N, CA, C and O of each residue as an XYZ file, in Angstrom:
600
protein
N       0.882     -1.130     -0.031
C       0.022     -0.005      0.014
C       0.978      1.238     -0.040
O       2.096      1.240      0.476
N       0.407      2.335     -0.743
C       1.151      3.565     -0.811
C       1.019      4.314      0.515
O      -0.017      4.374      1.179
N       2.166      4.867      0.817
C       2.140      5.870      1.993
C       1.558      7.159      1.714
O       1.932      7.759      0.707
N       0.576      7.726      2.577
C      -0.118      8.934      2.341
C       0.317      9.942      3.302
O      -0.106     11.091      3.177
N       1.187      9.611      4.333
C       1.431     10.605      5.357
C       2.944     10.364      5.804
O       3.405      9.222      5.808
N       3.648     11.393      6.153
C       5.049     11.325      6.596
C       5.072     11.995      7.985
O       4.374     12.986      8.200
N       5.850     11.475      8.902
C       6.013     12.030     10.276
C       6.719     13.416     10.195
O       6.511     14.264     11.063
N       7.516     13.628      9.195
C       8.339     14.801      9.095
C       7.766     15.850      8.211
O       8.410     16.847      7.884
N       6.559     15.614      7.833
C       5.923     16.507      6.781
C       5.627     17.891      7.496
O       5.794     18.919      6.841
N       5.223     17.958      8.724
C       4.960     19.282      9.370
C       6.247     20.019      9.653
O       6.306     21.248      9.635
N       7.214     19.282      9.899
C       8.501     19.896     10.134
C       9.139     20.429      8.938
O       9.867     21.415      9.053
N       8.949     19.888      7.812
C       9.419     20.366      6.490
C       8.666     21.613      6.085
O       9.285     22.553      5.586
N       7.303     21.669      6.282
C       6.537     22.734      5.894
C       6.885     23.929      6.800
O       7.041     25.044      6.302
N       7.010     23.710      8.140
C       7.446     24.789      9.009
C       8.864     25.369      8.659
O       9.119     26.573      8.707
N       9.741     24.413      8.309
C      11.061     24.897      7.972
C      11.074     25.813      6.562
O      11.865     26.729      6.340
N      10.109     25.392      5.747
C      10.143     26.222      4.460
C       9.491     27.557      4.792
O       9.903     28.587      4.259
N       8.467     27.561      5.672
C       7.895     28.735      6.064
C       8.837     29.796      6.715
O       8.745     31.006      6.506
N       9.720     29.223      7.499
C      10.741     30.015      8.187
C      11.944     30.403      7.250
O      12.659     31.390      7.423
N      12.056     29.548      6.303
C      13.207     29.848      5.363
C      14.513     29.170      5.619
O      15.492     29.406      4.912
N      14.543     28.318      6.634
C      15.784     27.632      6.970
C      15.432     26.107      7.098
O      14.715     25.658      7.992
N      16.014     25.364      6.111
C      15.897     23.923      6.191
C      17.185     23.274      6.631
O      18.247     23.601      6.101
N      17.130     22.436      7.509
C      18.409     21.755      8.012
C      18.870     20.710      7.070
O      18.063     20.256      6.260
N      20.059     20.299      7.099
C      20.634     19.247      6.229
C      19.905     17.916      6.488
O      19.711     17.130      5.560
N      19.512     17.669      7.707
C      18.862     16.301      8.012
C      17.514     16.366      7.288
O      17.110     15.359      6.708
N      16.846     17.415      7.290
C      15.467     17.464      6.653
C      15.605     17.450      5.127
O      14.728     16.897      4.464
N      16.649     18.024      4.539
C      16.962     17.904      3.137
C      17.242     16.550      2.640
O      16.836     16.165      1.544
N      18.001     15.756      3.522
C      18.286     14.395      3.204
C      17.025     13.514      3.201
O      16.839     12.641      2.354
N      16.156     13.799      4.217
C      14.928     13.077      4.409
C      14.049     13.377      3.128
O      13.476     12.452      2.552
N      13.953     14.668      2.697
C      13.075     15.035      1.653
C      13.581     14.454      0.268
O      12.783     14.228     -0.642
N      14.826     14.241      0.159
C      15.322     13.655     -1.076
C      14.990     12.064     -1.091
O      15.024     11.417     -2.138
N      14.689     11.534      0.083
C      14.497     10.066      0.036
C      12.972      9.771      0.192
O      12.509      8.680     -0.143
N      12.269     10.688      0.668
C      10.771     10.493      0.828
C       9.997     11.173     -0.271
O      10.215     12.344     -0.583
N       9.154     10.473     -0.807
C       8.270     10.890     -1.950
C       7.267     12.033     -1.568
O       7.081     12.979     -2.334
N       6.642     11.923     -0.392
C       5.733     12.859      0.030
C       6.452     14.230      0.386
O       6.033     15.321     -0.001
N       7.572     14.049      1.161
C       8.350     15.259      1.440
C       8.938     15.856      0.219
O       9.009     17.084      0.177
N       9.353     15.181     -0.743
C       9.936     15.796     -1.982
C       8.862     16.613     -2.679
O       9.127     17.696     -3.202
N       7.570     16.049     -2.681
C       6.473     16.885     -3.271
C       6.212     18.136     -2.586
O       5.856     19.125     -3.226
N       6.373     18.159     -1.276
C       6.213     19.394     -0.421
C       7.338     20.392     -0.775
O       7.112     21.589     -0.950
N       8.500     19.860     -0.866
C       9.719     20.699     -1.394
C       9.411     21.363     -2.686
O       9.575     22.570     -2.867
N       8.949     20.515     -3.602
C       8.731     21.065     -4.966
C       7.635     22.111     -4.949
O       7.758     23.169     -5.567
N       6.535     21.798     -4.218
C       5.448     22.785     -4.251
C       5.852     24.075     -3.517
O       5.474     25.171     -3.931
N       6.614     23.938     -2.435
C       7.166     25.023     -1.683
C       8.012     25.975     -2.533
O       7.852     27.194     -2.467
N       8.923     25.392     -3.340
C       9.718     26.186     -4.156
C       9.000     26.878     -5.184
O       9.256     28.042     -5.493
N       8.011     26.112     -5.776
C       7.128     26.769     -6.823
C       6.376     27.970     -6.269
O       6.263     28.995     -6.941
N       5.858     27.853     -5.039
C       5.058     28.840     -4.423
C       5.905     30.034     -4.144
O       5.440     31.155     -4.351
N       7.191     29.863     -3.661
C       8.095     30.923     -3.401
C       8.467     31.704     -4.699
O       8.518     32.934     -4.710
N       8.726     30.927     -5.798
C       8.993     31.561     -7.058
C       7.819     32.431     -7.513
O       8.033     33.492     -8.099
N       6.621     32.011     -7.260
C       5.390     32.736     -7.641
C       5.269     34.024     -6.872
O       4.902     35.046     -7.452
N       5.590     34.018     -5.466
C       5.534     35.154     -4.661
C       6.574     36.146     -5.184
O       6.298     37.342     -5.282
N       7.770     35.652     -5.519
C       8.873     36.598     -5.936
C       8.518     37.300     -7.275
O       8.903     38.444     -7.515
N       7.730     36.531     -8.182
C       7.377     36.980     -9.459
C       6.258     38.153     -9.459
O       6.171     38.958    -10.386
N       5.446     38.166     -8.368
C       4.333     39.108     -8.309
C       4.883     40.529     -8.271
O       5.898     40.818     -7.637
N       4.191     41.375     -8.956
C       4.698     42.792     -8.982
C       4.015     43.517     -7.819
O       2.945     43.134     -7.346
N       4.652     44.518     -7.412
C       4.144     45.359     -6.285
C       3.468     46.515     -6.974
O       4.071     47.222     -7.781
N       2.103     46.710     -6.619
C       1.333     47.696     -7.150
C       1.699     49.041     -6.521
O       2.192     49.050     -5.394
N       1.492     50.135     -7.164
C       1.648     51.499     -6.466
C       0.554     51.770     -5.476
O      -0.468     51.087     -5.416
N       0.796     52.724     -4.756
C      -0.193     53.106     -3.665
C      -1.525     53.443     -4.434
O      -1.518     53.948     -5.557
N      -2.656     53.128     -3.747
C      -4.007     53.307     -4.340
C      -4.234     54.875     -4.461
O      -4.888     55.293     -5.416
N      -3.749     55.691     -3.587
C      -3.942     57.157     -3.728
C      -3.212     57.617     -5.035
O      -3.706     58.445     -5.801
N      -2.090     57.062     -5.214
C      -1.347     57.546     -6.434
C      -2.060     57.134     -7.729
O      -2.084     57.911     -8.684
N      -2.650     55.914     -7.780
C      -3.306     55.511     -8.903
C      -4.650     56.480     -9.106
O      -4.971     56.915    -10.212
N      -5.314     56.727     -8.002
C      -6.499     57.558     -8.085
C      -6.093     58.869     -8.536
O      -6.796     59.407     -9.392
N      -5.014     59.506     -8.074
C      -4.548     60.788     -8.398
C      -4.123     60.814     -9.935
O      -4.374     61.800    -10.628
N      -3.504     59.754    -10.413
C      -3.176     59.798    -11.844
C      -4.453     59.637    -12.757
O      -4.486     60.189    -13.857
N      -5.474     58.895    -12.303
C      -6.678     58.844    -12.941
C      -7.437     60.177    -13.120
O      -7.965     60.517    -14.179
N      -7.440     60.945    -11.907
C      -7.969     62.204    -11.855
C      -7.279     63.258    -12.836
O      -7.882     64.117    -13.480
N      -5.923     63.036    -12.830
C      -5.110     63.986    -13.653
C      -5.367     63.633    -15.175
O      -5.365     64.548    -15.998
N      -5.585     62.348    -15.557
C      -5.739     61.986    -16.791
C      -7.150     62.512    -17.341
O      -7.272     62.924    -18.494
N      -8.102     62.468    -16.510
C      -9.500     62.920    -16.825
C      -9.484     64.386    -16.963
O     -10.210     64.896    -17.817
N      -8.709     65.144    -16.188
C      -8.620     66.599    -16.371
C      -7.868     66.889    -17.607
O      -8.269     67.844    -18.273
N      -6.944     66.290    -17.985
C      -6.169     66.488    -19.238
C      -7.070     66.160    -20.435
O      -6.996     66.893    -21.422
N      -7.905     65.129    -20.430
C      -8.923     64.855    -21.535
C      -9.841     66.034    -21.634
O     -10.155     66.511    -22.724
N     -10.293     66.528    -20.428
C     -11.357     67.632    -20.499
C     -10.755     68.875    -21.126
O     -11.415     69.529    -21.933
N      -9.549     69.213    -20.788
C      -8.947     70.319    -21.337
C      -8.682     70.185    -22.781
O      -8.796     71.162    -23.521
N      -8.320     68.977    -23.235
C      -8.079     68.672    -24.674
C      -9.448     68.899    -25.449
O      -9.482     69.563    -26.485
N     -10.549     68.325    -24.903
C     -11.790     68.504    -25.604
C     -12.215     69.995    -25.652
O     -12.749     70.449    -26.663
N     -11.988     70.716    -24.609
C     -12.431     72.121    -24.538
C     -11.538     73.010    -25.497
O     -12.008     74.006    -26.046
N     -10.382     72.652    -25.652
C      -9.432     73.430    -26.473
C      -9.410     73.061    -27.998
O      -8.768     73.705    -28.827
N     -10.165     71.975    -28.282
C     -10.125     71.454    -29.601
C     -10.792     72.449    -30.665
O     -10.339     72.529    -31.807
N     -11.879     73.197    -30.241
C     -12.438     74.206    -31.058
C     -11.527     75.421    -31.224
O     -11.516     76.075    -32.267
N     -10.801     75.691    -30.217
C      -9.888     76.892    -30.356
C      -8.829     76.559    -31.325
O      -8.474     77.376    -32.175
N      -8.302     75.350    -31.219
C      -7.318     74.953    -32.223
C      -7.833     74.900    -33.658
O      -7.079     75.194    -34.586
N      -9.068     74.541    -33.858
C      -9.612     74.494    -35.128
C      -9.719     75.952    -35.686
O      -9.374     76.212    -36.839
N     -10.218     76.907    -34.811
C     -10.293     78.361    -35.277
C      -8.996     78.817    -35.589
O      -8.826     79.542    -36.569
N      -7.955     78.432    -34.777
C      -6.595     78.938    -34.911
C      -6.006     78.542    -36.384
O      -5.431     79.342    -37.122
N      -6.234     77.261    -36.663
C      -5.752     76.729    -37.947
C      -6.480     77.331    -39.117
O      -5.898     77.600    -40.167
N      -7.793     77.543    -38.914
C      -8.578     78.146    -40.049
C      -8.074     79.614    -40.301
O      -7.996     80.092    -41.433
N      -7.737     80.292    -39.147
C      -7.315     81.662    -39.425
C      -5.943     81.768    -40.091
O      -5.677     82.661    -40.895
N      -5.047     80.771    -39.700
C      -3.750     80.717    -40.415
C      -4.006     80.507    -41.893
O      -3.390     81.164    -42.732
N      -4.886     79.619    -42.210
C      -5.242     79.340    -43.578
C      -5.708     80.495    -44.372
O      -5.316     80.720    -45.517
N      -6.613     81.265    -43.684
C      -7.250     82.469    -44.260
C      -6.172     83.566    -44.499
O      -6.092     84.174    -45.567
N      -5.367     83.777    -43.463
C      -4.322     84.752    -43.667
C      -3.289     84.389    -44.673
O      -2.745     85.252    -45.362
N      -3.024     83.183    -44.762
C      -2.073     82.772    -45.823
C      -2.580     82.911    -47.204
O      -1.884     83.290    -48.146
N      -3.897     82.568    -47.281
C      -4.586     82.706    -48.612
C      -4.696     84.214    -49.018
O      -4.465     84.565    -50.175
N      -5.035     85.045    -48.091
C      -5.157     86.480    -48.388
C      -3.764     87.079    -48.725
O      -3.685     87.947    -49.595
N      -2.688     86.650    -48.075
C      -1.407     87.090    -48.412
C      -0.948     86.677    -49.824
O      -0.437     87.480    -50.605
N      -1.162     85.362    -50.108
C      -0.776     84.884    -51.448
C      -1.606     85.667    -52.561
O      -1.099     86.078    -53.605
N      -2.874     85.814    -52.227
C      -3.713     86.534    -53.289
C      -3.236     87.908    -53.585
O      -3.241     88.346    -54.736
N      -2.800     88.632    -52.505
C      -2.206     89.998    -52.637
C      -0.918     89.937    -53.434
O      -0.647     90.812    -54.256
N      -0.142     88.928    -53.199
C       1.277     88.856    -53.761
C       1.022     88.470    -55.184
O       1.522     89.157    -56.075
N       0.288     87.434    -55.472
C       0.199     86.832    -56.796
C      -0.768     87.635    -57.796
O      -0.632     87.525    -59.015
N      -1.681     88.390    -57.256
C      -2.642     89.009    -58.092
C      -2.733     90.527    -57.870
O      -3.760     91.042    -57.428
N      -1.666     91.210    -58.177
C      -1.589     92.745    -57.948
C      -2.602     93.426    -58.799
O      -2.987     94.536    -58.434
N      -3.084     92.899    -59.893
C      -4.043     93.551    -60.752
C      -5.333     93.781    -60.103
O      -6.031     94.705    -60.521
N      -5.741     93.043    -59.118
C      -6.947     93.128    -58.387
C      -6.900     94.370    -57.538
O      -7.901     95.077    -57.420
N      -5.748     94.656    -56.937
C      -5.535     95.825    -56.081
C      -5.727     97.030    -56.812
O      -6.379     97.955    -56.327
N      -5.130     97.101    -58.115
C      -5.330     98.308    -58.938
C      -6.742     98.497    -59.296
O      -7.191     99.642    -59.336
N      -7.480     97.490    -59.558
C      -8.878     97.645    -59.950
C      -9.732     98.149    -58.819
O     -10.702     98.890    -58.982
N      -9.280     97.668    -57.595
C      -9.991     98.080    -56.370
C      -9.653     99.566    -56.142
O     -10.549    100.319    -55.761
N      -8.474    100.000    -56.344
C      -8.063    101.359    -56.117
C      -8.744    102.358    -57.113
O      -9.178    103.446    -56.735
N      -8.814    101.899    -58.475
C      -9.496    102.607    -59.396
C     -11.040    102.789    -59.128
O     -11.668    103.794    -59.458
N     -11.547    101.741    -58.519
C     -12.914    101.805    -58.261
C     -13.172    102.767    -57.089
O     -14.199    103.444    -57.047
N     -12.214    102.817    -56.129
C     -12.406    103.705    -55.049
C     -12.074    105.094    -55.362
O     -12.489    106.021    -54.666
N     -11.264    105.280    -56.493
C     -10.861    106.677    -56.912
C     -12.067    107.601    -57.397
O     -11.962    108.824    -57.488
N     -13.196    106.902    -57.691
C     -14.270    107.588    -58.161
C     -14.993    108.352    -57.089
O     -15.806    109.228    -57.385
N     -14.701    108.025    -55.812
C     -15.247    108.775    -54.630
C     -14.572    109.978    -54.379
O     -13.398    109.983    -54.749
N     -15.010    111.033    -53.831
C     -14.382    112.243    -53.580
C     -13.187    112.116    -52.558
O     -12.207    112.845    -52.714
N     -13.232    111.303    -51.621
C     -12.156    111.248    -50.605
C     -10.771    110.738    -51.281
O      -9.672    111.007    -50.795
N     -10.942    110.014    -52.389
C      -9.712    109.452    -53.021
C      -9.157    110.393    -54.073
O      -8.104    110.093    -54.635
N      -9.757    111.442    -54.355
C      -9.559    112.327    -55.606
C      -8.319    113.184    -55.294
O      -7.608    113.583    -56.217
N      -8.049    113.473    -54.016
C      -6.915    114.393    -53.745
C      -5.511    113.825    -53.929
O      -4.595    114.549    -54.320
N      -5.332    112.497    -53.641
C      -3.988    111.879    -53.735
C      -3.900    111.045    -54.994
O      -4.878    110.817    -55.706
N      -2.622    110.583    -55.240
C      -2.449    109.782    -56.414
C      -2.830    108.382    -56.176
O      -2.931    107.974    -55.019
N      -3.045    107.625    -57.171
C      -3.554    106.236    -57.107
C      -2.430    105.327    -56.426
O      -2.778    104.374    -55.729
N      -1.198    105.596    -56.611
C      -0.137    104.856    -56.091
C      -0.029    104.947    -54.688
O       0.195    103.958    -53.989
N      -0.204    106.279    -54.168
C      -0.220    106.362    -52.666
C      -1.383    105.676    -51.975
O      -1.282    105.149    -50.867
N      -2.459    105.714    -52.676
C      -3.608    105.049    -52.100
C      -3.511    103.590    -51.986
O      -3.980    102.943    -51.049
N      -2.810    103.056    -53.097
C      -2.576    101.593    -53.118
C      -1.582    101.274    -52.148
O      -1.714    100.243    -51.489
N      -0.482    102.120    -51.955
C       0.513    101.945    -50.929
C      -0.090    101.904    -49.508
O       0.252    101.049    -48.690
N      -0.993    102.853    -49.253
C      -1.541    102.939    -47.927
C      -2.489    101.718    -47.700
O      -2.518    101.135    -46.616
N      -3.281    101.345    -48.785
C      -4.083    100.094    -48.516
C      -3.253     98.835    -48.256
O      -3.613     98.027    -47.399
N      -2.180     98.663    -48.963
C      -1.293     97.548    -48.714
C      -0.643     97.570    -47.371
O      -0.439     96.509    -46.782
N      -0.288     98.786    -46.824
C       0.199     98.925    -45.565
C      -0.748     98.574    -44.494
O      -0.414     97.879    -43.534
N      -2.014     99.091    -44.671
C      -3.123     98.806    -43.712
C      -3.333     97.370    -43.670
O      -3.430     96.768    -42.600
N      -3.411     96.759    -44.893
C      -3.610     95.245    -44.951
C      -2.479     94.448    -44.200
O      -2.706     93.512    -43.434
N      -1.303     94.909    -44.498
C      -0.119     94.340    -43.878
C      -0.115     94.400    -42.368
O       0.181     93.385    -41.736
N      -0.404     95.450    -41.793
C      -0.561     95.567    -40.328
C      -1.637     94.974    -39.709
O      -1.568     94.603    -38.537
N      -2.807     94.826    -40.509
C      -3.907     94.037    -40.027
C      -3.582     92.476    -40.016
O      -4.029     91.732    -39.143
N      -2.853     92.088    -40.947
C      -2.446     90.660    -40.959
C      -1.484     90.487    -39.823
O      -1.615     89.474    -39.136
N      -0.552     91.325    -39.542
C       0.383     91.178    -38.454
C      -0.312     91.141    -37.130
O      -0.051     90.288    -36.282
N      -1.275     92.161    -36.959
C      -2.033     92.033    -35.647
C      -2.874     90.800    -35.475
O      -3.002     90.304    -34.356
N      -3.466     90.273    -36.559
C      -4.207     89.133    -36.428
C      -3.336     87.940    -36.099
O      -3.726     87.058    -35.333
N      -2.241     87.923    -36.643
C      -1.133     86.833    -36.302
C      -0.801     87.035    -34.841
O      -0.594     86.023    -34.172
N      -0.734     88.108    -34.322
C      -0.359     88.222    -32.912
C      -1.415     87.769    -32.092
O      -1.088     87.187    -31.058
N      -2.771     87.936    -32.373
C      -3.771     87.510    -31.664
C      -4.040     85.930    -31.754
O      -4.527     85.251    -30.850
N      -3.667     85.516    -32.898
C      -3.848     84.005    -33.170
C      -2.678     83.212    -32.574
O      -2.894     82.053    -32.220
N      -1.583     83.690    -32.449
C      -0.438     82.928    -32.008
C      -0.680     82.281    -30.691
O      -1.501     82.795    -29.930
N      -0.067     81.243    -30.365
C      -0.252     80.430    -29.133
C       0.664     81.043    -28.001
O       1.849     81.319    -28.191
N       0.012     81.226    -26.827
C       0.777     81.654    -25.712
C       1.561     80.529    -25.058
O       0.961     79.567    -24.578
N       2.944     80.625    -25.023
C       3.665     79.605    -24.420
C       4.370     79.969    -23.149
O       5.033     79.124    -22.548
């Protein structure tokens, strides 16, 4: 009949819990099938305990979750501001390119405005120069307001 119990089983379990196994118990465990199983299981459980990771403090995890939710809320709130900012950059760039690449339109605008009395005193070139300067400073001021604060 197979043996189901060993007299030194409790001693070996206690020795593995304390972490000190005597030479006599090691010799017995190598010759006894029951005790050798206990040694194998104890070594496996010790390796499992060593492999478990230590979780950070629960307050730290909660704080990180709160911080992440605040960052997502800020990102959602500033998404429309970023969209308006990009749109204004595109509009300013388009207007500047139109003024640079199509100067004939400015002359036609200046000649149309020269029909009115307020433009009759000065030359057309000076009116065109003033209009381009005003537009340039308007573009610069809008770039100032659109730029991001860092």
